[in-house]
PLY file of the C-alpha trace (Angstrom):
ply
format ascii 1.0
element vertex 215
property float x
property float y
property float z
element edge 214
property int vertex1
property int vertex2
end_header
145.62 62.60 76.66
142.13 63.22 75.15
139.20 60.81 75.75
141.57 58.06 76.81
143.93 58.53 73.89
147.50 59.75 74.02
148.59 62.41 71.54
152.17 62.30 70.23
153.57 65.73 69.39
155.66 65.82 66.22
159.13 67.27 66.67
161.66 68.77 64.28
164.16 66.67 62.36
166.97 67.53 64.74
164.84 66.17 67.64
164.24 62.80 65.93
165.76 60.77 68.83
163.40 62.56 71.25
160.45 61.89 68.97
161.25 58.16 68.83
161.61 58.11 72.61
158.17 59.69 73.05
156.60 57.22 70.62
158.01 54.29 72.61
156.57 55.71 75.82
153.25 56.28 74.09
153.03 52.69 72.85
153.98 51.30 76.23
151.41 53.41 78.04
148.67 52.49 75.58
149.31 48.76 76.03
149.34 49.00 79.79
146.15 51.09 79.96
144.33 48.61 77.71
145.16 45.71 80.03
145.64 47.17 83.52
143.67 50.37 84.18
144.88 50.40 87.80
148.42 51.24 86.70
147.57 54.79 85.62
149.33 56.25 88.69
152.48 54.28 87.96
152.22 55.31 84.35
152.17 58.96 85.35
155.40 58.46 87.29
157.00 56.86 84.23
155.93 59.79 82.06
157.29 62.27 84.60
160.66 60.47 84.67
160.75 60.54 80.88
160.14 64.28 80.79
162.91 64.89 83.31
165.27 62.78 81.19
164.36 64.76 78.07
164.98 68.02 79.93
168.46 66.89 80.95
169.21 65.81 77.38
168.15 69.19 76.00
170.22 71.07 78.61
173.30 69.04 77.73
172.83 69.75 74.02
172.37 73.48 74.72
175.53 73.56 76.85
177.48 71.83 74.07
176.28 74.44 71.57
177.44 77.23 73.87
180.93 75.72 73.97
181.37 76.60 70.27
182.71 80.16 70.34
182.26 82.52 67.36
185.36 84.06 65.76
186.67 87.25 67.35
186.41 90.64 65.65
189.41 92.95 65.28
188.55 96.54 66.22
191.32 98.77 64.85
191.43 102.32 66.27
193.69 105.15 65.12
194.56 108.25 67.14
192.93 111.66 66.68
193.72 113.78 63.62
192.34 117.12 62.45
191.14 118.43 59.10
190.12 121.91 58.03
188.52 123.64 55.05
189.51 122.12 51.72
190.64 118.80 53.23
189.31 115.24 53.29
190.14 112.44 55.72
190.28 108.99 54.15
190.40 105.49 55.64
191.97 102.88 53.35
191.79 99.15 54.03
193.25 96.28 52.02
192.94 92.52 52.31
196.60 91.57 51.88
196.14 87.80 51.73
197.35 86.15 48.55
195.25 83.61 46.70
197.25 80.63 48.01
197.82 81.86 51.58
196.83 79.00 53.96
196.61 81.25 57.04
192.85 81.67 56.70
189.94 79.65 55.31
188.60 80.70 51.90
186.14 83.55 51.82
185.95 87.33 52.14
186.70 89.46 55.19
183.87 91.76 56.32
185.04 95.28 57.16
183.21 98.27 58.64
184.80 101.73 58.32
183.66 104.69 60.46
184.84 108.06 61.80
184.28 109.07 65.44
184.45 112.58 66.87
186.21 113.65 70.07
183.15 112.55 72.10
183.24 109.07 70.57
180.12 109.74 68.49
179.67 108.63 64.90
179.96 111.33 62.22
176.81 111.76 60.15
175.89 113.31 56.82
173.60 116.33 56.47
170.60 113.99 56.15
171.48 112.25 59.43
172.72 109.02 57.86
175.96 107.64 59.36
179.22 108.12 57.48
180.32 104.51 57.22
181.18 101.81 54.72
180.57 98.08 54.97
182.35 95.85 52.47
183.19 92.20 51.89
186.83 92.12 50.76
188.10 89.12 48.90
191.83 88.41 48.93
193.73 91.25 47.28
190.79 93.68 47.30
190.67 97.13 48.96
188.17 99.88 49.78
188.07 103.32 51.41
185.83 105.84 53.19
186.04 109.64 52.90
185.01 112.43 55.27
185.09 115.78 53.45
185.25 118.90 55.63
183.58 121.00 52.92
180.43 118.85 52.97
179.61 119.85 56.56
177.52 122.94 57.41
179.41 126.07 58.55
180.76 125.70 62.06
184.14 125.02 63.62
187.17 125.82 61.49
188.67 122.43 62.32
187.19 118.94 62.77
188.90 116.43 65.04
188.26 112.78 64.28
189.62 109.30 64.60
189.28 106.36 62.24
187.96 102.99 63.39
187.97 99.80 61.33
186.18 96.61 62.37
187.27 93.43 60.60
185.76 89.93 60.74
187.93 87.42 58.85
186.51 84.11 57.58
186.75 81.46 60.29
189.24 81.83 63.14
192.96 81.26 63.44
195.80 81.76 65.91
198.55 82.56 63.40
196.99 85.64 61.85
198.79 88.66 60.54
198.43 91.50 63.05
195.69 92.71 62.81
194.46 89.80 60.72
194.43 89.98 56.91
193.32 93.64 56.89
195.90 96.44 56.68
194.45 99.94 57.28
195.89 103.42 56.66
194.56 106.91 57.24
195.44 109.92 55.11
194.46 113.59 54.83
194.01 114.82 51.25
193.88 118.34 49.78
190.63 118.64 47.84
191.95 121.10 45.28
194.68 118.90 43.83
194.14 115.46 45.40
197.56 115.44 47.06
198.11 113.65 50.34
199.06 116.02 53.15
200.10 113.19 55.47
199.33 109.51 56.04
199.23 107.25 59.10
200.45 103.75 58.43
201.95 102.73 61.76
200.48 99.96 63.85
197.25 101.33 65.39
195.62 100.09 68.57
193.98 96.72 68.00
191.51 95.11 70.38
189.73 91.80 69.80
186.06 91.88 70.70
183.31 89.26 70.37
180.81 89.71 67.54
177.47 91.38 68.36
174.76 89.01 69.50
171.48 88.94 67.54
168.46 90.43 69.27
0 1
1 2
2 3
3 4
4 5
5 6
6 7
7 8
8 9
9 10
10 11
11 12
12 13
13 14
14 15
15 16
16 17
17 18
18 19
19 20
20 21
21 22
22 23
23 24
24 25
25 26
26 27
27 28
28 29
29 30
30 31
31 32
32 33
33 34
34 35
35 36
36 37
37 38
38 39
39 40
40 41
41 42
42 43
43 44
44 45
45 46
46 47
47 48
48 49
49 50
50 51
51 52
52 53
53 54
54 55
55 56
56 57
57 58
58 59
59 60
60 61
61 62
62 63
63 64
64 65
65 66
66 67
67 68
68 69
69 70
70 71
71 72
72 73
73 74
74 75
75 76
76 77
77 78
78 79
79 80
80 81
81 82
82 83
83 84
84 85
85 86
86 87
87 88
88 89
89 90
90 91
91 92
92 93
93 94
94 95
95 96
96 97
97 98
98 99
99 100
100 101
101 102
102 103
103 104
104 105
105 106
106 107
107 108
108 109
109 110
110 111
111 112
112 113
113 114
114 115
115 116
116 117
117 118
118 119
119 120
120 121
121 122
122 123
123 124
124 125
125 126
126 127
127 128
128 129
129 130
130 131
131 132
132 133
133 134
134 135
135 136
136 137
137 138
138 139
139 140
140 141
141 142
142 143
143 144
144 145
145 146
146 147
147 148
148 149
149 150
150 151
151 152
152 153
153 154
154 155
155 156
156 157
157 158
158 159
159 160
160 161
161 162
162 163
163 164
164 165
165 166
166 167
167 168
168 169
169 170
170 171
171 172
172 173
173 174
174 175
175 176
176 177
177 178
178 179
179 180
180 181
181 182
182 183
183 184
184 185
185 186
186 187
187 188
188 189
189 190
190 191
191 192
192 193
193 194
194 195
195 196
196 197
197 198
198 199
199 200
200 201
201 202
202 203
203 204
204 205
205 206
206 207
207 208
208 209
209 210
210 211
211 212
212 213
213 214
């Protein structure tokens, strides 16, 4: 209130019911103050009750929003493998959903491919950037990530690593393919001729984790 006048604060569009409620209180207070100045104390009590009511309304709306859970993320971890000079480790992932598969809502699946060392740390390039790939795979699409032993500086004669794939399908469902629409494989390739030394295609360890929360 400024110089005997009440100021109505404008609210956002989603708070329109609250805005209307405040305007009604404002009009009622203005009429009463113009006719009965002695009711200011009672008016303050009315305003306080209104603020408490608005606080309860906002808390209920916030609690309702928290009830809506985001879709879970599949974190797919393979066991340790080793590569040596002249070899490359490759993670392959494919979105195996067909165009008319009703198991999932339309839209791509977000995948993140990384390699971890025996200490659980992310492998990095010579420039310090992480060796990883992020892709949005539509139905039927595939991608891969390579880790080439020969691109690392001289050091150990063997690198031990494990492949990890994180997949976030569109929407959420309870009748998903395990693990979801993404099928991963890991292979070790000979650099000289491109031949596959061996491949891992068995069911890896899958753990569902909640998506990261924004800062």
